[in-house]
A tleap script that builds the chain and sets N, CA, C and O, in Angstrom:
source leaprc.protein.ff14SB
mol = sequence {
  NMET MET THR ARG LEU GLN ARG ILE GLU GLU
  THR ILE ALA SER ALA LEU THR LEU SER HIE
  LEU ASP VAL ALA ASP GLU SER ALA GLY HIE
  ASN VAL PRO ALA GLY ALA GLU SER HIE PHE
  LYS VAL THR ALA VAL SER ALA SER PHE ALA
  GLY GLU SER ARG ILE ASN ARG HIE ARG ARG
  ILE ASN ALA LEU LEU GLN ALA GLU PHE ALA
  ALA GLY MET HIE ALA CYS ALA LEU HIE LEU
  TYR SER ASP GLU GLU TRP GLN GLN ARG ASN
  ASN LEU ALA PRO GLN SER PRO GLY CYS ALA
  GLY ALA SER LYS ALA ALA SER ASP GLY CALA
}
set mol.1.N position { 20.625 -30.507 -13.366 }
set mol.1.CA position { 20.242 -29.243 -12.634 }
set mol.1.C position { 19.548 -28.509 -13.441 }
set mol.1.O position { 19.776 -28.348 -14.640 }
set mol.2.N position { 18.169 -27.769 -12.435 }
set mol.2.CA position { 17.228 -27.005 -13.092 }
set mol.2.C position { 17.778 -25.521 -13.205 }
set mol.2.O position { 18.703 -25.104 -12.508 }
set mol.3.N position { 17.038 -24.690 -14.262 }
set mol.3.CA position { 17.597 -23.568 -14.418 }
set mol.3.C position { 16.656 -22.575 -13.275 }
set mol.3.O position { 15.823 -23.085 -12.525 }
set mol.4.N position { 16.850 -21.617 -13.291 }
set mol.4.CA position { 16.072 -20.823 -12.556 }
set mol.4.C position { 14.529 -20.377 -13.121 }
set mol.4.O position { 13.729 -20.028 -12.253 }
set mol.5.N position { 14.205 -20.376 -14.138 }
set mol.5.CA position { 13.095 -20.451 -15.024 }
set mol.5.C position { 12.385 -21.602 -14.518 }
set mol.5.O position { 11.232 -21.487 -14.101 }
set mol.6.N position { 13.141 -22.961 -14.531 }
set mol.6.CA position { 12.222 -24.042 -14.328 }
set mol.6.C position { 11.839 -24.082 -12.849 }
set mol.6.O position { 10.726 -24.429 -12.452 }
set mol.7.N position { 12.950 -23.661 -11.989 }
set mol.7.CA position { 12.436 -23.613 -10.508 }
set mol.7.C position { 11.339 -22.581 -10.094 }
set mol.7.O position { 10.564 -22.803 -9.164 }
set mol.8.N position { 11.322 -21.542 -10.774 }
set mol.8.CA position { 10.156 -20.495 -10.576 }
set mol.8.C position { 8.782 -21.439 -11.097 }
set mol.8.O position { 7.743 -21.526 -10.442 }
set mol.9.N position { 8.996 -22.027 -12.249 }
set mol.9.CA position { 7.622 -22.528 -12.690 }
set mol.9.C position { 7.203 -23.758 -11.947 }
set mol.9.O position { 6.014 -24.069 -11.885 }
set mol.10.N position { 8.132 -24.456 -11.390 }
set mol.10.CA position { 7.858 -25.199 -10.387 }
set mol.10.C position { 7.509 -24.767 -9.056 }
set mol.10.O position { 6.633 -25.529 -8.646 }
set mol.11.N position { 7.733 -24.078 -8.379 }
set mol.11.CA position { 7.432 -23.404 -7.353 }
set mol.11.C position { 6.029 -22.868 -7.272 }
set mol.11.O position { 5.283 -22.980 -6.299 }
set mol.12.N position { 5.756 -22.263 -8.429 }
set mol.12.CA position { 4.469 -21.352 -8.388 }
set mol.12.C position { 3.455 -22.488 -8.869 }
set mol.12.O position { 2.283 -22.355 -8.519 }
set mol.13.N position { 3.768 -23.466 -9.553 }
set mol.13.CA position { 2.819 -24.432 -10.247 }
set mol.13.C position { 2.456 -25.486 -8.939 }
set mol.13.O position { 1.308 -25.909 -8.805 }
set mol.14.N position { 3.486 -25.840 -8.048 }
set mol.14.CA position { 3.235 -26.513 -6.758 }
set mol.14.C position { 2.548 -25.807 -5.561 }
set mol.14.O position { 1.993 -26.416 -4.646 }
set mol.15.N position { 2.639 -24.514 -5.656 }
set mol.15.CA position { 1.712 -23.849 -4.708 }
set mol.15.C position { 0.301 -23.438 -4.979 }
set mol.15.O position { -0.478 -23.109 -4.085 }
set mol.16.N position { -0.066 -23.479 -6.561 }
set mol.16.CA position { -1.346 -22.889 -6.994 }
set mol.16.C position { -1.894 -23.893 -7.801 }
set mol.16.O position { -1.194 -24.798 -8.257 }
set mol.17.N position { -3.088 -23.798 -8.007 }
set mol.17.CA position { -4.010 -24.456 -8.989 }
set mol.17.C position { -3.986 -23.375 -10.130 }
set mol.17.O position { -4.478 -22.256 -9.987 }
set mol.18.N position { -3.466 -23.743 -11.093 }
set mol.18.CA position { -3.542 -22.769 -12.359 }
set mol.18.C position { -4.099 -23.336 -13.550 }
set mol.18.O position { -4.178 -24.513 -13.901 }
set mol.19.N position { -4.566 -22.010 -14.247 }
set mol.19.CA position { -5.216 -22.692 -15.615 }
set mol.19.C position { -4.254 -22.016 -16.671 }
set mol.19.O position { -4.398 -22.323 -17.854 }
set mol.20.N position { -3.335 -21.163 -16.322 }
set mol.20.CA position { -2.145 -20.830 -17.305 }
set mol.20.C position { -0.898 -20.335 -16.481 }
set mol.20.O position { -1.009 -19.629 -15.478 }
set mol.21.N position { 0.230 -20.744 -16.967 }
set mol.21.CA position { 1.240 -20.117 -16.500 }
set mol.21.C position { 2.698 -20.177 -17.375 }
set mol.21.O position { 3.288 -21.150 -17.845 }
set mol.22.N position { 2.986 -18.915 -17.393 }
set mol.22.CA position { 4.059 -18.830 -18.463 }
set mol.22.C position { 5.420 -17.855 -17.749 }
set mol.22.O position { 5.047 -16.830 -17.178 }
set mol.23.N position { 6.483 -18.047 -17.757 }
set mol.23.CA position { 7.628 -17.813 -17.084 }
set mol.23.C position { 8.617 -17.657 -18.201 }
set mol.23.O position { 9.056 -18.578 -18.889 }
set mol.24.N position { 8.970 -16.161 -18.322 }
set mol.24.CA position { 9.892 -15.981 -19.532 }
set mol.24.C position { 11.134 -15.392 -18.798 }
set mol.24.O position { 10.944 -14.598 -17.877 }
set mol.25.N position { 12.382 -15.741 -19.161 }
set mol.25.CA position { 13.577 -15.180 -18.886 }
set mol.25.C position { 13.908 -13.761 -19.965 }
set mol.25.O position { 14.280 -13.759 -21.138 }
set mol.26.N position { 13.634 -12.724 -19.126 }
set mol.26.CA position { 14.091 -11.570 -19.747 }
set mol.26.C position { 15.392 -10.903 -19.579 }
set mol.26.O position { 15.585 -9.715 -19.835 }
set mol.27.N position { 16.317 -11.768 -19.115 }
set mol.27.CA position { 17.622 -11.109 -18.616 }
set mol.27.C position { 18.433 -10.801 -20.066 }
set mol.27.O position { 19.238 -9.870 -20.095 }
set mol.28.N position { 18.242 -11.439 -20.999 }
set mol.28.CA position { 18.898 -10.861 -22.370 }
set mol.28.C position { 18.601 -9.491 -22.690 }
set mol.28.O position { 19.480 -8.918 -23.334 }
set mol.29.N position { 17.436 -8.736 -22.357 }
set mol.29.CA position { 17.237 -7.453 -22.643 }
set mol.29.C position { 17.705 -6.447 -21.763 }
set mol.29.O position { 17.421 -5.260 -21.925 }
set mol.30.N position { 18.561 -6.963 -20.639 }
set mol.30.CA position { 19.217 -6.155 -19.678 }
set mol.30.C position { 20.802 -6.167 -19.728 }
set mol.30.O position { 21.418 -7.147 -20.148 }
set mol.31.N position { 21.482 -4.899 -19.228 }
set mol.31.CA position { 22.699 -5.187 -19.090 }
set mol.31.C position { 23.243 -5.931 -18.073 }
set mol.31.O position { 23.781 -5.311 -17.155 }
set mol.32.N position { 23.212 -7.311 -18.037 }
set mol.32.CA position { 23.898 -8.374 -17.483 }
set mol.32.C position { 24.614 -9.264 -18.248 }
set mol.32.O position { 24.474 -9.469 -19.454 }
set mol.33.N position { 25.475 -9.843 -17.402 }
set mol.33.CA position { 26.114 -10.999 -18.380 }
set mol.33.C position { 25.420 -11.954 -18.659 }
set mol.33.O position { 24.548 -12.456 -17.951 }
set mol.34.N position { 25.844 -12.358 -19.990 }
set mol.34.CA position { 24.989 -13.776 -20.735 }
set mol.34.C position { 24.985 -14.818 -19.728 }
set mol.34.O position { 25.976 -15.120 -19.063 }
set mol.35.N position { 23.532 -15.508 -19.607 }
set mol.35.CA position { 23.340 -16.464 -18.788 }
set mol.35.C position { 22.995 -16.064 -17.212 }
set mol.35.O position { 22.909 -16.920 -16.331 }
set mol.36.N position { 22.807 -14.612 -16.976 }
set mol.36.CA position { 22.718 -14.279 -15.659 }
set mol.36.C position { 21.400 -14.672 -15.006 }
set mol.36.O position { 21.426 -14.662 -13.775 }
set mol.37.N position { 20.421 -14.966 -15.500 }
set mol.37.CA position { 19.073 -15.514 -15.165 }
set mol.37.C position { 18.765 -14.472 -14.059 }
set mol.37.O position { 18.875 -14.820 -12.883 }
set mol.38.N position { 18.411 -13.299 -14.354 }
set mol.38.CA position { 18.416 -12.273 -13.378 }
set mol.38.C position { 17.144 -11.537 -13.435 }
set mol.38.O position { 16.765 -10.970 -12.410 }
set mol.39.N position { 16.238 -11.458 -14.815 }
set mol.39.CA position { 15.014 -10.715 -15.043 }
set mol.39.C position { 14.172 -11.681 -15.414 }
set mol.39.O position { 14.525 -12.428 -16.326 }
set mol.40.N position { 13.060 -11.838 -14.868 }
set mol.40.CA position { 11.891 -12.787 -15.343 }
set mol.40.C position { 10.534 -11.970 -15.356 }
set mol.40.O position { 10.312 -10.866 -14.860 }
set mol.41.N position { 9.837 -12.661 -15.933 }
set mol.41.CA position { 8.117 -12.048 -16.600 }
set mol.41.C position { 7.396 -13.402 -15.877 }
set mol.41.O position { 7.891 -14.449 -16.294 }
set mol.42.N position { 6.433 -13.563 -14.977 }
set mol.42.CA position { 5.694 -14.184 -14.710 }
set mol.42.C position { 4.246 -13.961 -14.898 }
set mol.42.O position { 3.701 -13.090 -14.221 }
set mol.43.N position { 3.400 -14.828 -15.954 }
set mol.43.CA position { 2.125 -14.568 -16.144 }
set mol.43.C position { 1.448 -15.731 -15.643 }
set mol.43.O position { 1.683 -16.802 -16.202 }
set mol.44.N position { 0.570 -15.690 -14.589 }
set mol.44.CA position { 0.053 -16.812 -13.953 }
set mol.44.C position { -1.722 -16.422 -13.904 }
set mol.44.O position { -2.208 -15.323 -13.639 }
set mol.45.N position { -2.284 -17.398 -14.168 }
set mol.45.CA position { -3.773 -17.304 -14.142 }
set mol.45.C position { -4.314 -18.268 -13.185 }
set mol.45.O position { -4.029 -19.463 -13.268 }
set mol.46.N position { -5.075 -17.801 -12.287 }
set mol.46.CA position { -5.689 -18.859 -11.261 }
set mol.46.C position { -6.962 -18.652 -10.715 }
set mol.46.O position { -7.086 -17.473 -10.382 }
set mol.47.N position { -7.940 -19.316 -10.494 }
set mol.47.CA position { -9.237 -18.959 -9.729 }
set mol.47.C position { -9.000 -18.221 -8.517 }
set mol.47.O position { -9.585 -17.190 -8.185 }
set mol.48.N position { -8.051 -18.855 -7.848 }
set mol.48.CA position { -7.741 -18.510 -6.526 }
set mol.48.C position { -7.234 -17.100 -6.298 }
set mol.48.O position { -7.094 -16.683 -5.148 }
set mol.49.N position { -6.934 -16.299 -7.430 }
set mol.49.CA position { -6.684 -14.944 -7.385 }
set mol.49.C position { -8.274 -14.005 -7.796 }
set mol.49.O position { -8.381 -12.790 -7.963 }
set mol.50.N position { -9.238 -14.942 -7.863 }
set mol.50.CA position { -10.639 -14.125 -8.050 }
set mol.50.C position { -10.995 -13.368 -6.502 }
set mol.50.O position { -10.885 -14.062 -5.492 }
set mol.51.N position { -11.365 -12.115 -6.403 }
set mol.51.CA position { -11.640 -11.397 -5.297 }
set mol.51.C position { -10.334 -11.079 -4.408 }
set mol.51.O position { -10.445 -10.654 -3.258 }
set mol.52.N position { -9.347 -11.267 -4.894 }
set mol.52.CA position { -7.863 -10.923 -4.042 }
set mol.52.C position { -7.369 -9.603 -4.860 }
set mol.52.O position { -7.388 -9.375 -6.070 }
set mol.53.N position { -6.966 -8.894 -3.871 }
set mol.53.CA position { -6.345 -7.683 -4.579 }
set mol.53.C position { -5.225 -7.719 -5.189 }
set mol.53.O position { -4.561 -8.649 -4.731 }
set mol.54.N position { -4.480 -6.961 -6.300 }
set mol.54.CA position { -3.519 -7.118 -6.933 }
set mol.54.C position { -2.240 -7.170 -5.939 }
set mol.54.O position { -1.356 -7.981 -6.216 }
set mol.55.N position { -2.124 -6.511 -5.026 }
set mol.55.CA position { -1.112 -6.247 -4.097 }
set mol.55.C position { -0.928 -7.637 -3.284 }
set mol.55.O position { 0.140 -8.075 -2.858 }
set mol.56.N position { -2.118 -8.190 -3.171 }
set mol.56.CA position { -1.954 -9.596 -2.085 }
set mol.56.C position { -1.588 -10.663 -3.129 }
set mol.56.O position { -0.806 -11.541 -2.766 }
set mol.57.N position { -2.080 -10.689 -4.426 }
set mol.57.CA position { -1.470 -11.554 -5.224 }
set mol.57.C position { -0.082 -11.629 -5.448 }
set mol.57.O position { 0.537 -12.685 -5.580 }
set mol.58.N position { 0.527 -10.201 -5.501 }
set mol.58.CA position { 2.104 -9.900 -5.879 }
set mol.58.C position { 2.679 -10.652 -4.456 }
set mol.58.O position { 3.543 -11.526 -4.535 }
set mol.59.N position { 2.121 -10.227 -3.177 }
set mol.59.CA position { 2.922 -10.711 -2.173 }
set mol.59.C position { 2.863 -11.987 -2.011 }
set mol.59.O position { 3.846 -12.410 -1.402 }
set mol.60.N position { 1.875 -13.026 -2.399 }
set mol.60.CA position { 1.700 -14.118 -2.384 }
set mol.60.C position { 2.877 -14.840 -3.266 }
set mol.60.O position { 3.551 -15.715 -2.723 }
set mol.61.N position { 3.135 -14.455 -4.694 }
set mol.61.CA position { 3.928 -14.726 -5.268 }
set mol.61.C position { 5.337 -14.590 -5.146 }
set mol.61.O position { 6.149 -15.409 -5.575 }
set mol.62.N position { 5.636 -13.419 -4.485 }
set mol.62.CA position { 6.862 -13.125 -4.191 }
set mol.62.C position { 7.355 -13.847 -2.956 }
set mol.62.O position { 8.543 -14.120 -2.782 }
set mol.63.N position { 6.206 -14.198 -1.950 }
set mol.63.CA position { 6.895 -14.845 -0.709 }
set mol.63.C position { 7.111 -16.088 -1.357 }
set mol.63.O position { 7.949 -16.739 -0.733 }
set mol.64.N position { 6.681 -16.679 -2.373 }
set mol.64.CA position { 6.749 -17.956 -2.885 }
set mol.64.C position { 8.346 -18.074 -3.521 }
set mol.64.O position { 9.031 -19.097 -3.531 }
set mol.65.N position { 8.707 -16.797 -4.016 }
set mol.65.CA position { 9.950 -16.812 -5.043 }
set mol.65.C position { 11.166 -15.876 -4.109 }
set mol.65.O position { 12.072 -15.179 -4.567 }
set mol.66.N position { 10.866 -16.106 -2.867 }
set mol.66.CA position { 11.839 -15.362 -1.958 }
set mol.66.C position { 13.599 -15.907 -2.071 }
set mol.66.O position { 14.647 -15.267 -2.149 }
set mol.67.N position { 13.308 -17.316 -2.035 }
set mol.67.CA position { 14.633 -18.038 -2.370 }
set mol.67.C position { 15.508 -17.688 -3.458 }
set mol.67.O position { 16.739 -17.688 -3.460 }
set mol.68.N position { 14.422 -17.281 -4.714 }
set mol.68.CA position { 15.234 -16.905 -6.004 }
set mol.68.C position { 15.931 -15.528 -5.890 }
set mol.68.O position { 17.008 -15.208 -6.394 }
set mol.69.N position { 15.015 -14.696 -5.048 }
set mol.69.CA position { 15.495 -13.328 -4.888 }
set mol.69.C position { 16.674 -13.158 -3.992 }
set mol.69.O position { 17.424 -12.182 -3.972 }
set mol.70.N position { 16.747 -14.306 -3.202 }
set mol.70.CA position { 18.043 -14.237 -2.059 }
set mol.70.C position { 19.192 -14.779 -2.592 }
set mol.70.O position { 20.305 -14.678 -2.076 }
set mol.71.N position { 18.839 -15.566 -3.999 }
set mol.71.CA position { 19.985 -16.215 -4.637 }
set mol.71.C position { 20.499 -15.488 -5.839 }
set mol.71.O position { 21.292 -16.000 -6.630 }
set mol.72.N position { 19.983 -14.186 -5.957 }
set mol.72.CA position { 20.734 -13.269 -6.869 }
set mol.72.C position { 19.319 -12.939 -7.967 }
set mol.72.O position { 19.517 -11.921 -8.631 }
set mol.73.N position { 18.322 -13.440 -8.175 }
set mol.73.CA position { 17.326 -12.874 -8.939 }
set mol.73.C position { 17.140 -11.313 -8.822 }
set mol.73.O position { 16.722 -10.963 -7.718 }
set mol.74.N position { 17.340 -10.419 -9.627 }
set mol.74.CA position { 17.040 -8.953 -9.680 }
set mol.74.C position { 15.726 -8.385 -9.830 }
set mol.74.O position { 15.305 -7.364 -9.286 }
set mol.75.N position { 15.122 -9.148 -10.621 }
set mol.75.CA position { 13.547 -8.551 -10.909 }
set mol.75.C position { 12.598 -9.606 -11.472 }
set mol.75.O position { 12.881 -10.590 -12.157 }
set mol.76.N position { 11.549 -9.236 -11.086 }
set mol.76.CA position { 10.236 -10.468 -11.445 }
set mol.76.C position { 9.072 -9.656 -11.676 }
set mol.76.O position { 8.406 -9.296 -10.705 }
set mol.77.N position { 8.668 -9.244 -13.119 }
set mol.77.CA position { 7.474 -8.648 -13.287 }
set mol.77.C position { 6.456 -9.723 -13.274 }
set mol.77.O position { 6.657 -10.842 -13.748 }
set mol.78.N position { 5.214 -9.292 -12.642 }
set mol.78.CA position { 4.240 -10.257 -12.413 }
set mol.78.C position { 3.053 -9.860 -12.850 }
set mol.78.O position { 2.674 -8.721 -12.580 }
set mol.79.N position { 2.301 -10.682 -13.563 }
set mol.79.CA position { 1.104 -10.520 -14.435 }
set mol.79.C position { 0.138 -11.493 -13.838 }
set mol.79.O position { 0.283 -12.644 -14.247 }
set mol.80.N position { -0.781 -11.303 -12.994 }
set mol.80.CA position { -1.380 -12.408 -12.218 }
set mol.80.C position { -2.931 -11.887 -12.276 }
set mol.80.O position { -3.345 -10.813 -11.838 }
set mol.81.N position { -3.700 -12.936 -12.938 }
set mol.81.CA position { -5.004 -12.827 -13.110 }
set mol.81.C position { -6.021 -13.969 -12.821 }
set mol.81.O position { -5.746 -15.165 -12.927 }
set mol.82.N position { -7.270 -13.447 -12.430 }
set mol.82.CA position { -8.158 -14.468 -12.268 }
set mol.82.C position { -8.658 -15.086 -13.573 }
set mol.82.O position { -8.260 -14.414 -14.525 }
set mol.83.N position { -9.305 -16.009 -13.896 }
set mol.83.CA position { -9.737 -16.612 -15.011 }
set mol.83.C position { -10.634 -15.814 -15.748 }
set mol.83.O position { -10.476 -15.794 -16.969 }
set mol.84.N position { -11.648 -15.078 -15.192 }
set mol.84.CA position { -12.421 -14.057 -15.722 }
set mol.84.C position { -11.664 -12.984 -16.280 }
set mol.84.O position { -12.017 -12.540 -17.373 }
set mol.85.N position { -10.524 -12.426 -15.604 }
set mol.85.CA position { -9.833 -11.181 -16.030 }
set mol.85.C position { -8.712 -11.586 -17.214 }
set mol.85.O position { -8.311 -10.751 -18.025 }
set mol.86.N position { -8.325 -12.782 -17.204 }
set mol.86.CA position { -7.790 -13.460 -18.297 }
set mol.86.C position { -8.421 -13.513 -19.537 }
set mol.86.O position { -7.957 -13.061 -20.583 }
set mol.87.N position { -9.557 -14.112 -19.386 }
set mol.87.CA position { -10.419 -14.004 -20.521 }
set mol.87.C position { -10.890 -12.542 -21.165 }
set mol.87.O position { -10.960 -12.352 -22.379 }
set mol.88.N position { -11.156 -11.690 -20.308 }
set mol.88.CA position { -11.257 -10.284 -20.630 }
set mol.88.C position { -10.154 -9.545 -21.391 }
set mol.88.O position { -10.392 -8.673 -22.227 }
set mol.89.N position { -8.694 -10.035 -20.976 }
set mol.89.CA position { -7.805 -9.699 -21.700 }
set mol.89.C position { -7.256 -10.699 -22.890 }
set mol.89.O position { -6.069 -10.804 -23.196 }
set mol.90.N position { -8.186 -11.308 -23.413 }
set mol.90.CA position { -8.230 -12.227 -24.425 }
set mol.90.C position { -6.791 -13.051 -24.545 }
set mol.90.O position { -6.080 -13.092 -25.549 }
set mol.91.N position { -6.580 -13.597 -23.467 }
set mol.91.CA position { -5.391 -14.356 -22.852 }
set mol.91.C position { -4.037 -13.922 -23.328 }
set mol.91.O position { -3.158 -14.609 -23.849 }
set mol.92.N position { -4.047 -12.442 -22.997 }
set mol.92.CA position { -2.552 -11.845 -23.565 }
set mol.92.C position { -2.125 -10.973 -22.178 }
set mol.92.O position { -2.710 -10.047 -21.616 }
set mol.93.N position { -1.217 -11.468 -21.957 }
set mol.93.CA position { -0.213 -10.447 -20.861 }
set mol.93.C position { 0.293 -9.280 -21.843 }
set mol.93.O position { 0.439 -9.399 -23.060 }
set mol.94.N position { 0.566 -7.959 -20.965 }
set mol.94.CA position { 1.261 -7.181 -21.671 }
set mol.94.C position { 2.591 -7.420 -21.811 }
set mol.94.O position { 3.218 -8.177 -21.069 }
set mol.95.N position { 3.239 -6.582 -23.078 }
set mol.95.CA position { 4.481 -6.710 -23.341 }
set mol.95.C position { 5.378 -6.043 -22.307 }
set mol.95.O position { 4.825 -5.172 -21.635 }
set mol.96.N position { 6.738 -6.307 -22.042 }
set mol.96.CA position { 7.586 -5.980 -21.126 }
set mol.96.C position { 8.082 -4.596 -21.770 }
set mol.96.O position { 8.199 -4.567 -22.995 }
set mol.97.N position { 8.393 -3.411 -20.997 }
set mol.97.CA position { 8.868 -2.314 -21.517 }
set mol.97.C position { 10.557 -2.586 -21.604 }
set mol.97.O position { 11.135 -3.492 -21.003 }
set mol.98.N position { 11.059 -1.803 -22.300 }
set mol.98.CA position { 12.606 -1.821 -22.591 }
set mol.98.C position { 13.146 -1.482 -21.377 }
set mol.98.O position { 12.597 -0.695 -20.607 }
set mol.99.N position { 14.424 -2.154 -21.112 }
set mol.99.CA position { 15.284 -1.745 -19.835 }
set mol.99.C position { 15.474 -0.322 -19.743 }
set mol.99.O position { 15.959 0.398 -20.615 }
set mol.100.N position { 15.010 0.052 -18.502 }
set mol.100.CA position { 15.490 1.439 -18.236 }
set mol.100.C position { 16.804 2.057 -18.053 }
set mol.100.O position { 17.037 3.249 -18.255 }
set mol.101.N position { 17.760 1.068 -17.608 }
set mol.101.CA position { 18.745 1.204 -17.465 }
set mol.101.C position { 19.747 1.129 -18.860 }
set mol.101.O position { 19.233 1.014 -19.973 }
set mol.102.N position { 21.274 1.210 -18.669 }
set mol.102.CA position { 21.898 1.128 -19.790 }
set mol.102.C position { 21.428 -0.098 -20.582 }
set mol.102.O position { 20.902 -1.038 -19.987 }
set mol.103.N position { 21.625 -0.111 -22.050 }
set mol.103.CA position { 21.383 -1.251 -22.842 }
set mol.103.C position { 22.997 -2.070 -23.105 }
set mol.103.O position { 24.110 -1.552 -23.002 }
set mol.104.N position { 22.726 -3.189 -23.392 }
set mol.104.CA position { 23.911 -3.855 -23.919 }
set mol.104.C position { 24.682 -3.240 -24.975 }
set mol.104.O position { 25.887 -2.985 -24.951 }
set mol.105.N position { 23.752 -3.007 -26.017 }
set mol.105.CA position { 24.315 -1.900 -26.969 }
set mol.105.C position { 25.206 -0.675 -26.529 }
set mol.105.O position { 26.298 -0.341 -26.989 }
set mol.106.N position { 24.542 -0.147 -25.623 }
set mol.106.CA position { 25.360 1.252 -25.076 }
set mol.106.C position { 26.425 0.725 -24.341 }
set mol.106.O position { 27.445 1.395 -24.501 }
set mol.107.N position { 26.565 -0.258 -23.571 }
set mol.107.CA position { 27.724 -0.422 -22.868 }
set mol.107.C position { 28.728 -1.218 -23.663 }
set mol.107.O position { 29.635 -1.683 -22.974 }
set mol.108.N position { 28.776 -1.476 -24.912 }
set mol.108.CA position { 29.788 -2.129 -25.646 }
set mol.108.C position { 30.157 -1.169 -26.806 }
set mol.108.O position { 30.933 -1.472 -27.712 }
set mol.109.N position { 29.502 0.052 -26.680 }
set mol.109.CA position { 30.147 1.259 -27.619 }
set mol.109.C position { 29.302 1.221 -29.174 }
set mol.109.O position { 29.475 1.978 -30.129 }
set mol.110.N position { 28.341 0.062 -29.049 }
set mol.110.CA position { 27.364 0.054 -30.421 }
set mol.110.C position { 26.325 1.357 -30.340 }
set mol.110.O position { 25.512 1.555 -31.242 }
savepdb mol mol.pdb
quit
């Protein structure tokens, strides 16, 4: 059985020609049960993103991941770049911010 992370990778990779794809499960940094697979970060680089607005890139990936959202995925941070934009960023995606909600430490009294 594939994990949600693997399904996300496969879904995006089968729909786009990519020069880079990184999918990270960031659920552990949120106040969710262990193994929840609820919060993800996707960094994708594709020549097909060149000349496409940021919102249209996001719409395209969100449409691909609709089944995962319907099955309980809560959040997916998208960092989508053309090859040139990726090179300008020195092949680095931004770090994810900390969870804005209650942390696991706060919820267990630590």
